[in-house]
N, C-alpha and C positions, 0 to 999 in steps of 0.2 A: 359341831357339824363340820364335815370334811369339805374341802374345796371342790372335789369332784361331785359330791351330792348338790352343792349349792349351784354348780354349772348346769344342773339338769332341771332346775325349777323354771317353769314357764308361767308367766303371769299375764293377765288380760287388762289392758287399759282402755276401756270404753270400745273394745273391739279390736284393739291393737295387742296381739299376742307378741311377747318378746321374752328373751332370756338374757342374762347378764353372766359372762364367763369371767370370774375373778382372775384367772390365770394364776401367777405367782403372787398377787396382791394380798396383803395382810388384812384387807378390808372385806374378805369373803363373808364372814358372819354378819357384819355390818350391811352388806348388800341384802342378805336375807331378811334382816330386820326391817329395812327401810321399805321393801316392797311387800311385806308380809299381808298387808291389808287389801291388796289387790287380789280379786279372784283368780283361780287357776285358769290357765290358759291351755290351748290345745297345741297345734302345729305353730311354732314361733314364726313370725314374719321377719324379725330381726334379732340378731344376737350382738350384743355389746360386750366387748372385751376390755376388761379393766386390768391391764397389766400394773406391775409394781413400778410406780414412777416416783418414788421417793416423796419429797415434800409436794409434789404436784398430783398425787394420788387423789386428794380430795377434790381438786379442780376437776379431774376427769370424772369423778362420781357426780359432781354437780352437772356436769355437761350430759351425762347419761340420763339423769332426771330430766332435764330440759328436752332431749331428744324423744324420751318416752312420751311427754306431753304432746310434742309435735305430731308424733305418731297417732295419739289418741285423738286429736283434733282431725287428722286426715281420716282416720277410720270412722268418725262420727259425722262426716259430711252429710248435710241434709237435716240434721239437727239444729236447733238454735244454741249457739256456742258463746256463752258469755264470759269475758275476762274477769272472774270474780271469785270470791270464796263463798262457801254456803254452809250454814249449820241448820240443825232441825230440832224440834221438839219430839217427845214420845208420841204425840198425836199424828206425827207425819208432816205437820206444818213446818215449812222451811223459810229461811231468811237468805236472800241473796245480797252479798256485800261486793259491790261492783265499782271498779275504778281502775285507772292506770297503775303502773308500777311506782311504787313511793308514796301512794296515797294512805297508807296505813291498813290496808284491808287484811293483810296476813296477820298482823298484830291483833286487829280486833277479831278476826276469825278465831285465832288460837285462844284468846282470852275469854271469848264466849263459850267455847267448847269446855274450857276449864270452869267455867261457871255452871256447868251441868247440861249444856246442850250437845247434840251429836255432831260429828265432823262429817261433812260431805265431800268437801274439797277446799283448797285455797288458791286454785289456779284457773280451772275451766269448769263452769256449770254447764252441764249438757241437759237441755230441756227438749222434750218432745214438743214440736211446734204446734201441735193440735191440742194436746192434753195439757201441756206444761209440766208433766211429770218428769222430775229430776232423776237422772242415773248417777249413782255415786261414783266419784273418782277419789278414792281415799290414798293419794300420792302422798310421798313424803313432803313436808313442809320445808320450803326454802327461806331461811330467815337471813336476810341481808343485813349489812352493817348498820343501816339506820334503824333497824328493829331490835338489834342484839341487847341494847342497854335495857329495853322494856321486856325483853324475853330471856334474860340472862340465865334463868333456871333451866333452859332448854340447851345450854352449851353442851356440845357432844363430849362424850368421854374421851374419845381421841380428838385433840384439839385440830382445828383446821383454820387456814387463813381464808379470808373472804367469807363467802356465804356458808352459813351452817345448813346441813341437810339432816332434818329431823324426822324420825318415824312417827306416825300417828299414835302408836302405843305410849309415846313419852308424855302425851297431854290429854288423851281421850280415854276416859274410863266409862263412858257412857254407852258407846256403840250406836247403831242405827236400829230404829224400830222396823218391825215387819209391816209396814204400812207404805201407801202411796206417799211419795214425797213431792209435795206441790208447794211453790212459793206463796207465802201470806204476807211477806214484808220485803220491800226493796230499800236498800241502804247504800248511799254514796258517800263514803267517808273521805275526810281529808285531815290528816294529822299534822298539826304544827306544835312544836315543843312551846309549853307554856300558854297555849291559846286557851281561852275560855271555851266552855261547852256551848255550841250553837246548833239548834235543830230547826231545820227549815222544811216544811213540807213542799213537796214537788207536784205540779199538775201532771196528768196523764201524758200530755204531749211532751213535756220536758223529761219525764222519766223514760219514755220510749226513745227519745233522742239520745239521752246519756247511755242507755243500755245498747243502742245501736253503735255508738262511738267506741264501745269497748266490748265488741263482739267480733267473732272469726268466721270467715266464709259465709257472709250474709246472702251473696247471690245464689247460694246452693241450698238455702233453707227450704225445706219441703213445704210447699204451699205458699211460699213467699215470706220474706223476712218482715215486711211491714205488717201485715196481718197478726204474725206471731208476737211481735214486739208491742203492738197495741193491746193485744189480749192479755199479755202479761201486765202492762201498766194498768189496765182496768182491773185486774184481778187483785193487785196487791198495792196498797198504799206505799208511797215512796217518800224518802227523807234525805236531804243533804245533811251530813252529821260532821260538823267541825269539832275537833277535840284535841286537848293536850294532856288530859289526864285519862288513860285507857280504863281505869276502874269506874270513873264516872260515866264514860261512854257505855260500858257494859251494862250498868244499871239502867241507863236511859233506854237502851235497846230493848231490855226486858219490859220496861214500862210501855213504850211504843208497841211492842207486841202484845201485850195484855189488853191494849185498847183498839187493836187493829181490827 
């Protein structure tokens, strides 16, 4: 694919239409691959320029991914926007994996997808505040240094320093079902190297509080943030999941889901 054709591709991130102009960068084909899972957009609201920056090219690409997410959050104002990953079953049931940066949610999200679940997002879960239906945001996954040892098989072909930017196609072979995507399970992970697996059920109040702590633009949520958070906490059982072995955590999530 030529750089000229790459520059004309417009993608839609939760209502934020954008394009990336590679310029002279050798990462042109990589840009196409990274954003290929986002739907086509119409008139772009913003064009990001990715010039050849030598060893800093990857850092610029990481910044573009972050800016696209900020654009997606702004475009989705009025929705319930949780800082979380999310996966789904073929039935349309979804699990929201919520927590601050460094909690292990990206690692758990990716490994759950590799266990046969569909990938919704690893950054911002966008929910209709009335129906709680999720809108997919299949962005590239940002694998930070703390997760790279656990997700070493996703190391980019072209090595980069710092965060790895990985396309969904590298780990998701399942895709999404043509069904309503509604949360049926809430998970609040905490990864600690060498920690024993511990699962703690959370009450509705604590689950709603934790969701609120890790959400964006709560004041703008249509119909009010508190009713939406309470509705979500009532609908889906919630668990705090402490883990040091990601494989054991994945098995546990499947077991929790089977009994939800």
